[in-house]
N, CA, C and O atoms as a Tripos MOL2 file, in Angstrom:
@<TRIPOS>MOLECULE
protein
  268   267    67     0     0
PROTEIN
NO_CHARGES

@<TRIPOS>ATOM
      1 N          40.2800  174.7850  -81.2250 N.3       1 UNK1
      2 CA         40.6480  175.6910  -82.2820 C.3       1 UNK1
      3 C          40.6880  177.1020  -81.7160 C.2       1 UNK1
      4 O          39.7220  177.5560  -81.1030 O.2       1 UNK1
      5 N          41.7870  177.7860  -81.9160 N.am      2 UNK2
      6 CA         41.9600  179.1220  -81.3750 C.3       2 UNK2
      7 C          42.0090  180.1260  -82.5170 C.2       2 UNK2
      8 O          42.6880  179.9040  -83.5200 O.2       2 UNK2
      9 N          41.2900  181.2250  -82.3620 N.am      3 UNK3
     10 CA         41.2880  182.2370  -83.4110 C.3       3 UNK3
     11 C          42.4870  183.1660  -83.2430 C.2       3 UNK3
     12 O          42.9970  183.3520  -82.1380 O.2       3 UNK3
     13 N          42.9170  183.7320  -84.3350 N.am      4 UNK4
     14 CA         44.0340  184.6540  -84.3350 C.3       4 UNK4
     15 C          43.4800  186.0640  -84.1640 C.2       4 UNK4
     16 O          43.0150  186.6730  -85.1280 O.2       4 UNK4
     17 N          43.5300  186.5760  -82.9540 N.am      5 UNK5
     18 CA         42.9160  187.8640  -82.6350 C.3       5 UNK5
     19 C          43.6290  188.9990  -83.3650 C.2       5 UNK5
     20 O          42.9790  189.9220  -83.8560 O.2       5 UNK5
     21 N          44.9360  188.9400  -83.4390 N.am      6 UNK6
     22 CA         45.6970  190.0090  -84.0880 C.3       6 UNK6
     23 C          45.3190  190.1230  -85.5710 C.2       6 UNK6
     24 O          45.1370  191.2290  -86.0800 O.2       6 UNK6
     25 N          45.2020  189.0010  -86.2530 N.am      7 UNK7
     26 CA         44.8280  189.0230  -87.6700 C.3       7 UNK7
     27 C          43.3940  189.5130  -87.8520 C.2       7 UNK7
     28 O          43.1090  190.2460  -88.7980 O.2       7 UNK7
     29 N          42.5050  189.1240  -86.9710 N.am      8 UNK8
     30 CA         41.1110  189.5410  -87.0650 C.3       8 UNK8
     31 C          40.9810  191.0450  -86.8640 C.2       8 UNK8
     32 O          40.2810  191.7180  -87.6210 O.2       8 UNK8
     33 N          41.6550  191.5720  -85.8430 N.am      9 UNK9
     34 CA         41.5990  193.0080  -85.5710 C.3       9 UNK9
     35 C          42.2080  193.7870  -86.7320 C.2       9 UNK9
     36 O          41.6780  194.8270  -87.1220 O.2       9 UNK9
     37 N          43.3040  193.3020  -87.2820 N.am     10 UNK10
     38 CA         43.9380  193.9650  -88.4210 C.3      10 UNK10
     39 C          43.0020  193.9940  -89.6250 C.2      10 UNK10
     40 O          42.9020  195.0120  -90.3100 O.2      10 UNK10
     41 N          42.3260  192.8940  -89.8840 N.am     11 UNK11
     42 CA         41.4130  192.8250  -91.0200 C.3      11 UNK11
     43 C          40.2240  193.7710  -90.8230 C.2      11 UNK11
     44 O          39.8330  194.4730  -91.7550 O.2      11 UNK11
     45 N          39.6580  193.7930  -89.6360 N.am     12 UNK12
     46 CA         38.5110  194.6670  -89.3730 C.3      12 UNK12
     47 C          38.9200  196.1370  -89.4890 C.2      12 UNK12
     48 O          38.2020  196.9370  -90.0890 O.2      12 UNK12
     49 N          40.0670  196.4880  -88.9160 N.am     13 UNK13
     50 CA         40.5350  197.8710  -89.0160 C.3      13 UNK13
     51 C          40.8120  198.2590  -90.4740 C.2      13 UNK13
     52 O          40.5190  199.3820  -90.8840 O.2      13 UNK13
     53 N          41.3680  197.3440  -91.2420 N.am     14 UNK14
     54 CA         41.6030  197.6060  -92.6550 C.3      14 UNK14
     55 C          40.3080  197.8570  -93.4070 C.2      14 UNK14
     56 O          40.2420  198.7570  -94.2440 O.2      14 UNK14
     57 N          39.2830  197.0750  -93.1190 N.am     15 UNK15
     58 CA         37.9900  197.2750  -93.7790 C.3      15 UNK15
     59 C          37.3640  198.6080  -93.3790 C.2      15 UNK15
     60 O          36.7810  199.2990  -94.2140 O.2      15 UNK15
     61 N          37.4850  198.9660  -92.1080 N.am     16 UNK16
     62 CA         36.9370  200.2450  -91.6440 C.3      16 UNK16
     63 C          37.6540  201.4040  -92.3290 C.2      16 UNK16
     64 O          37.0100  202.3570  -92.7670 O.2      16 UNK16
     65 N          38.9750  201.3310  -92.4240 N.am     17 UNK17
     66 CA         39.7440  202.3850  -93.0940 C.3      17 UNK17
     67 C          39.3680  202.4520  -94.5720 C.2      17 UNK17
     68 O          39.2220  203.5460  -95.1190 O.2      17 UNK17
     69 N          39.2100  201.3190  -95.2160 N.am     18 UNK18
     70 CA         38.8330  201.2920  -96.6240 C.3      18 UNK18
     71 C          37.4700  201.9400  -96.8590 C.2      18 UNK18
     72 O          37.3050  202.7160  -97.8000 O.2      18 UNK18
     73 N          36.5130  201.6300  -96.0210 N.am     19 UNK19
     74 CA         35.1730  202.2240  -96.1520 C.3      19 UNK19
     75 C          35.2270  203.7180  -95.8770 C.2      19 UNK19
     76 O          34.5930  204.4990  -96.5850 O.2      19 UNK19
     77 N          35.9810  204.1310  -94.8500 N.am     20 UNK20
     78 CA         36.0860  205.5530  -94.5310 C.3      20 UNK20
     79 C          36.7580  206.3240  -95.6630 C.2      20 UNK20
     80 O          36.3190  207.4210  -96.0100 O.2      20 UNK20
     81 N          37.8160  205.7640  -96.2390 N.am     21 UNK21
     82 CA         38.4830  206.4290  -97.3710 C.3      21 UNK21
     83 C          37.5600  206.5200  -98.5870 C.2      21 UNK21
     84 O          37.5110  207.5520  -99.2560 O.2      21 UNK21
     85 N          36.8450  205.4650  -98.8650 N.am     22 UNK22
     86 CA         35.9070  205.4930  -99.9790 C.3      22 UNK22
     87 C          34.8030  206.5140  -99.7650 C.2      22 UNK22
     88 O          34.3880  207.2000 -100.7000 O.2      22 UNK22
     89 N          34.3310  206.6100  -98.5320 N.am     23 UNK23
     90 CA         33.2810  207.5750  -98.2110 C.3      23 UNK23
     91 C          33.8030  209.0050  -98.3620 C.2      23 UNK23
     92 O          33.0830  209.8870  -98.8310 O.2      23 UNK23
     93 N          35.0490  209.2280  -97.9670 N.am     24 UNK24
     94 CA         35.6300  210.5650  -98.0260 C.3      24 UNK24
     95 C          36.0790  210.9410  -99.4470 C.2      24 UNK24
     96 O          35.8750  212.0750  -99.8800 O.2      24 UNK24
     97 N          36.6860  209.9970 -100.1690 N.am     25 UNK25
     98 CA         37.2360  210.2950 -101.4870 C.3      25 UNK25
     99 C          36.1880  210.3240 -102.6020 C.2      25 UNK25
    100 O          36.3930  210.9710 -103.6290 O.2      25 UNK25
    101 N          35.0910  209.6420 -102.4060 N.am     26 UNK26
    102 CA         34.0680  209.5640 -103.4480 C.3      26 UNK26
    103 C          32.7300  210.1340 -102.9400 C.2      26 UNK26
    104 O          31.8010  209.3730 -102.6680 O.2      26 UNK26
    105 N          32.6310  211.4570 -102.8120 N.am     27 UNK27
    106 CA         31.3940  212.0420 -102.2480 C.3      27 UNK27
    107 C          30.1620  211.8150 -103.1240 C.2      27 UNK27
    108 O          29.0400  211.8380 -102.6190 O.2      27 UNK27
    109 N          30.3490  211.5960 -104.4210 N.am     28 UNK28
    110 CA         29.2010  211.3870 -105.2980 C.3      28 UNK28
    111 C          28.5180  210.0390 -105.0390 C.2      28 UNK28
    112 O          27.3730  209.8360 -105.4430 O.2      28 UNK28
    113 N          29.2220  209.1180 -104.3640 N.am     29 UNK29
    114 CA         28.6520  207.7990 -104.0770 C.3      29 UNK29
    115 C          28.3130  207.6120 -102.6030 C.2      29 UNK29
    116 O          28.1610  206.4760 -102.1540 O.2      29 UNK29
    117 N          28.1900  208.6930 -101.8420 N.am     30 UNK30
    118 CA         27.9620  208.5660 -100.4030 C.3      30 UNK30
    119 C          26.6630  207.8420 -100.0910 C.2      30 UNK30
    120 O          26.6250  207.0030  -99.1900 O.2      30 UNK30
    121 N          25.6150  208.1460 -100.8090 N.am     31 UNK31
    122 CA         24.3300  207.4760 -100.5500 C.3      31 UNK31
    123 C          24.4610  205.9910 -100.8580 C.2      31 UNK31
    124 O          23.9470  205.1570 -100.1130 O.2      31 UNK31
    125 N          25.1340  205.6550 -101.9350 N.am     32 UNK32
    126 CA         25.3320  204.2550 -102.2910 C.3      32 UNK32
    127 C          26.1670  203.5390 -101.2410 C.2      32 UNK32
    128 O          25.8740  202.3940 -100.8980 O.2      32 UNK32
    129 N          27.2080  204.1980 -100.7230 N.am     33 UNK33
    130 CA         28.0480  203.6080  -99.6790 C.3      33 UNK33
    131 C          27.2310  203.3190  -98.4270 C.2      33 UNK33
    132 O          27.3620  202.2510  -97.8290 O.2      33 UNK33
    133 N          26.3900  204.2700  -98.0310 N.am     34 UNK34
    134 CA         25.5750  204.0700  -96.8330 C.3      34 UNK34
    135 C          24.6090  202.9040  -97.0250 C.2      34 UNK34
    136 O          24.4200  202.0940  -96.1180 O.2      34 UNK34
    137 N          23.9970  202.8210  -98.2070 N.am     35 UNK35
    138 CA         23.1080  201.6970  -98.4890 C.3      35 UNK35
    139 C          23.8720  200.3780  -98.4820 C.2      35 UNK35
    140 O          23.3720  199.3710  -97.9800 O.2      35 UNK35
    141 N          25.0710  200.3820  -99.0330 N.am     36 UNK36
    142 CA         25.8930  199.1820  -99.0620 C.3      36 UNK36
    143 C          26.2970  198.7520  -97.6550 C.2      36 UNK36
    144 O          26.3070  197.5590  -97.3520 O.2      36 UNK36
    145 N          26.6270  199.7030  -96.8020 N.am     37 UNK37
    146 CA         27.0130  199.3820  -95.4250 C.3      37 UNK37
    147 C          25.8370  198.7630  -94.6740 C.2      37 UNK37
    148 O          26.0070  197.7700  -93.9660 O.2      37 UNK37
    149 N          24.6560  199.3380  -94.8230 N.am     38 UNK38
    150 CA         23.4650  198.7910  -94.1520 C.3      38 UNK38
    151 C          23.1590  197.3910  -94.6790 C.2      38 UNK38
    152 O          22.8700  196.4840  -93.8980 O.2      38 UNK38
    153 N          23.2190  197.2130  -95.9790 N.am     39 UNK39
    154 CA         22.9660  195.9040  -96.5700 C.3      39 UNK39
    155 C          23.9930  194.8840  -96.0960 C.2      39 UNK39
    156 O          23.6380  193.7490  -95.7800 O.2      39 UNK39
    157 N          25.2630  195.2790  -96.0440 N.am     40 UNK40
    158 CA         26.3140  194.3740  -95.5950 C.3      40 UNK40
    159 C          26.0890  193.9560  -94.1470 C.2      40 UNK40
    160 O          26.2950  192.7930  -93.7990 O.2      40 UNK40
    161 N          25.6690  194.8890  -93.3050 N.am     41 UNK41
    162 CA         25.4030  194.5480  -91.8980 C.3      41 UNK41
    163 C          24.2570  193.5520  -91.7760 C.2      41 UNK41
    164 O          24.2780  192.6850  -90.9030 O.2      41 UNK41
    165 N          23.2600  193.6700  -92.6440 N.am     42 UNK42
    166 CA         22.1210  192.7570  -92.5990 C.3      42 UNK42
    167 C          22.4530  191.3820  -93.1690 C.2      42 UNK42
    168 O          21.8500  190.3870  -92.7680 O.2      42 UNK42
    169 N          23.3990  191.3150  -94.0950 N.am     43 UNK43
    170 CA         23.7080  190.0700  -94.7920 C.3      43 UNK43
    171 C          24.8630  189.3050  -94.1380 C.2      43 UNK43
    172 O          24.9190  188.0790  -94.2360 O.2      43 UNK43
    173 N          25.7610  189.9940  -93.4880 N.am     44 UNK44
    174 CA         26.9630  189.3550  -92.9380 C.3      44 UNK44
    175 C          26.6220  188.2940  -91.8960 C.2      44 UNK44
    176 O          27.2260  187.2210  -91.8960 O.2      44 UNK44
    177 N          25.6840  188.5670  -91.0240 N.am     45 UNK45
    178 CA         25.3610  187.6140  -89.9590 C.3      45 UNK45
    179 C          24.8520  186.2800  -90.5020 C.2      45 UNK45
    180 O          25.4070  185.2390  -90.1470 O.2      45 UNK45
    181 N          23.8190  186.2670  -91.3490 N.am     46 UNK46
    182 CA         23.3630  184.9740  -91.8630 C.3      46 UNK46
    183 C          24.4100  184.2570  -92.7240 C.2      46 UNK46
    184 O          24.5310  183.0330  -92.6630 O.2      46 UNK46
    185 N          25.1620  185.0150  -93.5220 N.am     47 UNK47
    186 CA         26.1830  184.3850  -94.3590 C.3      47 UNK47
    187 C          27.2980  183.7720  -93.5230 C.2      47 UNK47
    188 O          27.7590  182.6690  -93.8130 O.2      47 UNK47
    189 N          27.7290  184.4790  -92.4910 N.am     48 UNK48
    190 CA         28.7920  183.9210  -91.6510 C.3      48 UNK48
    191 C          28.2930  182.6740  -90.9330 C.2      48 UNK48
    192 O          29.0500  181.7140  -90.7860 O.2      48 UNK48
    193 N          27.0570  182.6610  -90.4890 N.am     49 UNK49
    194 CA         26.5000  181.4760  -89.8340 C.3      49 UNK49
    195 C          26.4310  180.3080  -90.8120 C.2      49 UNK49
    196 O          26.7230  179.1670  -90.4550 O.2      49 UNK49
    197 N          26.0440  180.6040  -92.0420 N.am     50 UNK50
    198 CA         25.9670  179.5640  -93.0580 C.3      50 UNK50
    199 C          27.3380  178.9460  -93.3220 C.2      50 UNK50
    200 O          27.4710  177.7240  -93.3880 O.2      50 UNK50
    201 N          28.3530  179.7940  -93.4710 N.am     51 UNK51
    202 CA         29.6950  179.2930  -93.7540 C.3      51 UNK51
    203 C          30.3030  178.5820  -92.5430 C.2      51 UNK51
    204 O          31.0250  177.5990  -92.7080 O.2      51 UNK51
    205 N          30.0240  179.0610  -91.3420 N.am     52 UNK52
    206 CA         30.5860  178.4200  -90.1560 C.3      52 UNK52
    207 C          29.9660  177.0520  -89.9200 C.2      52 UNK52
    208 O          30.6500  176.1380  -89.4590 O.2      52 UNK52
    209 N          28.6960  176.8980  -90.2260 N.am     53 UNK53
    210 CA         27.9990  175.6420  -89.9510 C.3      53 UNK53
    211 C          28.0280  174.6850  -91.1320 C.2      53 UNK53
    212 O          27.4710  173.5900  -91.0500 O.2      53 UNK53
    213 N          28.6630  175.0750  -92.2250 N.am     54 UNK54
    214 CA         28.6830  174.2660  -93.4410 C.3      54 UNK54
    215 C          29.2780  172.8840  -93.1970 C.2      54 UNK54
    216 O          28.7120  171.8900  -93.6520 O.2      54 UNK54
    217 N          30.3890  172.7950  -92.5020 N.am     55 UNK55
    218 CA         31.0550  171.5190  -92.2900 C.3      55 UNK55
    219 C          30.5810  170.7810  -91.0550 C.2      55 UNK55
    220 O          31.0490  169.6790  -90.7700 O.2      55 UNK55
    221 N          29.6710  171.3680  -90.3310 N.am     56 UNK56
    222 CA         29.1940  170.7640  -89.0830 C.3      56 UNK56
    223 C          28.1220  169.7240  -89.3980 C.2      56 UNK56
    224 O          27.1770  169.9930  -90.1400 O.2      56 UNK56
    225 N          28.2810  168.5550  -88.8330 N.am     57 UNK57
    226 CA         27.2870  167.4940  -89.0140 C.3      57 UNK57
    227 C          26.7880  167.0490  -87.6570 C.2      57 UNK57
    228 O          27.5500  167.0240  -86.6900 O.2      57 UNK57
    229 N          25.5320  166.7020  -87.5750 N.am     58 UNK58
    230 CA         25.0230  166.2320  -86.2780 C.3      58 UNK58
    231 C          25.6400  164.8790  -85.9220 C.2      58 UNK58
    232 O          25.8450  164.0290  -86.7890 O.2      58 UNK58
    233 N          25.9250  164.6990  -84.6600 N.am     59 UNK59
    234 CA         26.5070  163.4490  -84.1820 C.3      59 UNK59
    235 C          25.3950  162.5100  -83.7170 C.2      59 UNK59
    236 O          25.2500  162.2480  -82.5230 O.2      59 UNK59
    237 N          24.6340  162.0210  -84.6470 N.am     60 UNK60
    238 CA         23.5160  161.1270  -84.2860 C.3      60 UNK60
    239 C          23.9820  159.7120  -84.0170 C.2      60 UNK60
    240 O          23.2950  158.9470  -83.3420 O.2      60 UNK60
    241 N          25.1540  159.3570  -84.5440 N.am     61 UNK61
    242 CA         25.6510  157.9990  -84.3550 C.3      61 UNK61
    243 C          26.2490  157.7900  -82.9660 C.2      61 UNK61
    244 O          26.2750  156.6670  -82.4630 O.2      61 UNK61
    245 N          26.7240  158.8590  -82.3530 N.am     62 UNK62
    246 CA         27.3340  158.7400  -81.0290 C.3      62 UNK62
    247 C          26.2620  158.7440  -79.9490 C.2      62 UNK62
    248 O          25.3090  159.5200  -80.0190 O.2      62 UNK62
    249 N          26.4130  157.8870  -78.9590 N.am     63 UNK63
    250 CA         25.4380  157.8800  -77.8670 C.3      63 UNK63
    251 C          25.6220  159.1260  -76.9820 C.2      63 UNK63
    252 O          26.7190  159.6700  -76.8580 O.2      63 UNK63
    253 N          24.5270  159.5450  -76.3850 N.am     64 UNK64
    254 CA         24.6090  160.6860  -75.4640 C.3      64 UNK64
    255 C          25.3550  160.2790  -74.2020 C.2      64 UNK64
    256 O          25.2600  159.1370  -73.7520 O.2      64 UNK64
    257 N          26.0830  161.2080  -73.6470 N.am     65 UNK65
    258 CA         26.7870  160.9620  -72.3920 C.3      65 UNK65
    259 C          25.8860  161.3620  -71.2440 C.2      65 UNK65
    260 O          25.6290  162.5480  -71.0350 O.2      65 UNK65
    261 N          25.4170  160.4050  -70.5160 N.am     66 UNK66
    262 CA         24.5710  160.6980  -69.3690 C.3      66 UNK66
    263 C          25.3520  160.4310  -68.1040 C.2      66 UNK66
    264 O          25.9710  159.3800  -67.9410 O.2      66 UNK66
    265 N          25.3100  161.4050  -67.2110 N.am     67 UNK67
    266 CA         26.0370  161.2570  -65.9470 C.3      67 UNK67
    267 C          25.1330  160.7450  -64.8540 C.2      67 UNK67
    268 O          25.5770  160.5600  -63.7210 O.2      67 UNK67
@<TRIPOS>BOND
     1     1     2 1
     2     2     3 1
     3     3     4 2
     4     3     5 am
     5     5     6 1
     6     6     7 1
     7     7     8 2
     8     7     9 am
     9     9    10 1
    10    10    11 1
    11    11    12 2
    12    11    13 am
    13    13    14 1
    14    14    15 1
    15    15    16 2
    16    15    17 am
    17    17    18 1
    18    18    19 1
    19    19    20 2
    20    19    21 am
    21    21    22 1
    22    22    23 1
    23    23    24 2
    24    23    25 am
    25    25    26 1
    26    26    27 1
    27    27    28 2
    28    27    29 am
    29    29    30 1
    30    30    31 1
    31    31    32 2
    32    31    33 am
    33    33    34 1
    34    34    35 1
    35    35    36 2
    36    35    37 am
    37    37    38 1
    38    38    39 1
    39    39    40 2
    40    39    41 am
    41    41    42 1
    42    42    43 1
    43    43    44 2
    44    43    45 am
    45    45    46 1
    46    46    47 1
    47    47    48 2
    48    47    49 am
    49    49    50 1
    50    50    51 1
    51    51    52 2
    52    51    53 am
    53    53    54 1
    54    54    55 1
    55    55    56 2
    56    55    57 am
    57    57    58 1
    58    58    59 1
    59    59    60 2
    60    59    61 am
    61    61    62 1
    62    62    63 1
    63    63    64 2
    64    63    65 am
    65    65    66 1
    66    66    67 1
    67    67    68 2
    68    67    69 am
    69    69    70 1
    70    70    71 1
    71    71    72 2
    72    71    73 am
    73    73    74 1
    74    74    75 1
    75    75    76 2
    76    75    77 am
    77    77    78 1
    78    78    79 1
    79    79    80 2
    80    79    81 am
    81    81    82 1
    82    82    83 1
    83    83    84 2
    84    83    85 am
    85    85    86 1
    86    86    87 1
    87    87    88 2
    88    87    89 am
    89    89    90 1
    90    90    91 1
    91    91    92 2
    92    91    93 am
    93    93    94 1
    94    94    95 1
    95    95    96 2
    96    95    97 am
    97    97    98 1
    98    98    99 1
    99    99   100 2
   100    99   101 am
   101   101   102 1
   102   102   103 1
   103   103   104 2
   104   103   105 am
   105   105   106 1
   106   106   107 1
   107   107   108 2
   108   107   109 am
   109   109   110 1
   110   110   111 1
   111   111   112 2
   112   111   113 am
   113   113   114 1
   114   114   115 1
   115   115   116 2
   116   115   117 am
   117   117   118 1
   118   118   119 1
   119   119   120 2
   120   119   121 am
   121   121   122 1
   122   122   123 1
   123   123   124 2
   124   123   125 am
   125   125   126 1
   126   126   127 1
   127   127   128 2
   128   127   129 am
   129   129   130 1
   130   130   131 1
   131   131   132 2
   132   131   133 am
   133   133   134 1
   134   134   135 1
   135   135   136 2
   136   135   137 am
   137   137   138 1
   138   138   139 1
   139   139   140 2
   140   139   141 am
   141   141   142 1
   142   142   143 1
   143   143   144 2
   144   143   145 am
   145   145   146 1
   146   146   147 1
   147   147   148 2
   148   147   149 am
   149   149   150 1
   150   150   151 1
   151   151   152 2
   152   151   153 am
   153   153   154 1
   154   154   155 1
   155   155   156 2
   156   155   157 am
   157   157   158 1
   158   158   159 1
   159   159   160 2
   160   159   161 am
   161   161   162 1
   162   162   163 1
   163   163   164 2
   164   163   165 am
   165   165   166 1
   166   166   167 1
   167   167   168 2
   168   167   169 am
   169   169   170 1
   170   170   171 1
   171   171   172 2
   172   171   173 am
   173   173   174 1
   174   174   175 1
   175   175   176 2
   176   175   177 am
   177   177   178 1
   178   178   179 1
   179   179   180 2
   180   179   181 am
   181   181   182 1
   182   182   183 1
   183   183   184 2
   184   183   185 am
   185   185   186 1
   186   186   187 1
   187   187   188 2
   188   187   189 am
   189   189   190 1
   190   190   191 1
   191   191   192 2
   192   191   193 am
   193   193   194 1
   194   194   195 1
   195   195   196 2
   196   195   197 am
   197   197   198 1
   198   198   199 1
   199   199   200 2
   200   199   201 am
   201   201   202 1
   202   202   203 1
   203   203   204 2
   204   203   205 am
   205   205   206 1
   206   206   207 1
   207   207   208 2
   208   207   209 am
   209   209   210 1
   210   210   211 1
   211   211   212 2
   212   211   213 am
   213   213   214 1
   214   214   215 1
   215   215   216 2
   216   215   217 am
   217   217   218 1
   218   218   219 1
   219   219   220 2
   220   219   221 am
   221   221   222 1
   222   222   223 1
   223   223   224 2
   224   223   225 am
   225   225   226 1
   226   226   227 1
   227   227   228 2
   228   227   229 am
   229   229   230 1
   230   230   231 1
   231   231   232 2
   232   231   233 am
   233   233   234 1
   234   234   235 1
   235   235   236 2
   236   235   237 am
   237   237   238 1
   238   238   239 1
   239   239   240 2
   240   239   241 am
   241   241   242 1
   242   242   243 1
   243   243   244 2
   244   243   245 am
   245   245   246 1
   246   246   247 1
   247   247   248 2
   248   247   249 am
   249   249   250 1
   250   250   251 1
   251   251   252 2
   252   251   253 am
   253   253   254 1
   254   254   255 1
   255   255   256 2
   256   255   257 am
   257   257   258 1
   258   258   259 1
   259   259   260 2
   260   259   261 am
   261   261   262 1
   262   262   263 1
   263   263   264 2
   264   263   265 am
   265   265   266 1
   266   266   267 1
   267   267   268 2
@<TRIPOS>SUBSTRUCTURE
     1 UNK1         2 RESIDUE 1 A UNK
     2 UNK2         6 RESIDUE 1 A UNK
     3 UNK3        10 RESIDUE 1 A UNK
     4 UNK4        14 RESIDUE 1 A UNK
     5 UNK5        18 RESIDUE 1 A UNK
     6 UNK6        22 RESIDUE 1 A UNK
     7 UNK7        26 RESIDUE 1 A UNK
     8 UNK8        30 RESIDUE 1 A UNK
     9 UNK9        34 RESIDUE 1 A UNK
    10 UNK10       38 RESIDUE 1 A UNK
    11 UNK11       42 RESIDUE 1 A UNK
    12 UNK12       46 RESIDUE 1 A UNK
    13 UNK13       50 RESIDUE 1 A UNK
    14 UNK14       54 RESIDUE 1 A UNK
    15 UNK15       58 RESIDUE 1 A UNK
    16 UNK16       62 RESIDUE 1 A UNK
    17 UNK17       66 RESIDUE 1 A UNK
    18 UNK18       70 RESIDUE 1 A UNK
    19 UNK19       74 RESIDUE 1 A UNK
    20 UNK20       78 RESIDUE 1 A UNK
    21 UNK21       82 RESIDUE 1 A UNK
    22 UNK22       86 RESIDUE 1 A UNK
    23 UNK23       90 RESIDUE 1 A UNK
    24 UNK24       94 RESIDUE 1 A UNK
    25 UNK25       98 RESIDUE 1 A UNK
    26 UNK26      102 RESIDUE 1 A UNK
    27 UNK27      106 RESIDUE 1 A UNK
    28 UNK28      110 RESIDUE 1 A UNK
    29 UNK29      114 RESIDUE 1 A UNK
    30 UNK30      118 RESIDUE 1 A UNK
    31 UNK31      122 RESIDUE 1 A UNK
    32 UNK32      126 RESIDUE 1 A UNK
    33 UNK33      130 RESIDUE 1 A UNK
    34 UNK34      134 RESIDUE 1 A UNK
    35 UNK35      138 RESIDUE 1 A UNK
    36 UNK36      142 RESIDUE 1 A UNK
    37 UNK37      146 RESIDUE 1 A UNK
    38 UNK38      150 RESIDUE 1 A UNK
    39 UNK39      154 RESIDUE 1 A UNK
    40 UNK40      158 RESIDUE 1 A UNK
    41 UNK41      162 RESIDUE 1 A UNK
    42 UNK42      166 RESIDUE 1 A UNK
    43 UNK43      170 RESIDUE 1 A UNK
    44 UNK44      174 RESIDUE 1 A UNK
    45 UNK45      178 RESIDUE 1 A UNK
    46 UNK46      182 RESIDUE 1 A UNK
    47 UNK47      186 RESIDUE 1 A UNK
    48 UNK48      190 RESIDUE 1 A UNK
    49 UNK49      194 RESIDUE 1 A UNK
    50 UNK50      198 RESIDUE 1 A UNK
    51 UNK51      202 RESIDUE 1 A UNK
    52 UNK52      206 RESIDUE 1 A UNK
    53 UNK53      210 RESIDUE 1 A UNK
    54 UNK54      214 RESIDUE 1 A UNK
    55 UNK55      218 RESIDUE 1 A UNK
    56 UNK56      222 RESIDUE 1 A UNK
    57 UNK57      226 RESIDUE 1 A UNK
    58 UNK58      230 RESIDUE 1 A UNK
    59 UNK59      234 RESIDUE 1 A UNK
    60 UNK60      238 RESIDUE 1 A UNK
    61 UNK61      242 RESIDUE 1 A UNK
    62 UNK62      246 RESIDUE 1 A UNK
    63 UNK63      250 RESIDUE 1 A UNK
    64 UNK64      254 RESIDUE 1 A UNK
    65 UNK65      258 RESIDUE 1 A UNK
    66 UNK66      262 RESIDUE 1 A UNK
    67 UNK67      266 RESIDUE 1 A UNK
């Protein structure tokens, strides 16, 4: 399975621009934005691991390959 690097970079850049625009256009919510960014950084890693491993099942039925 190969990831689409161009789509990933585009999505990340779009999110960065969105956060920067929100931070600049809404100065009354700057503290809330900073708290949200920190919270998102802390939550993204475990959530992404959970979603990536959701369909993964251990292969206990297959014998180990010993060389």
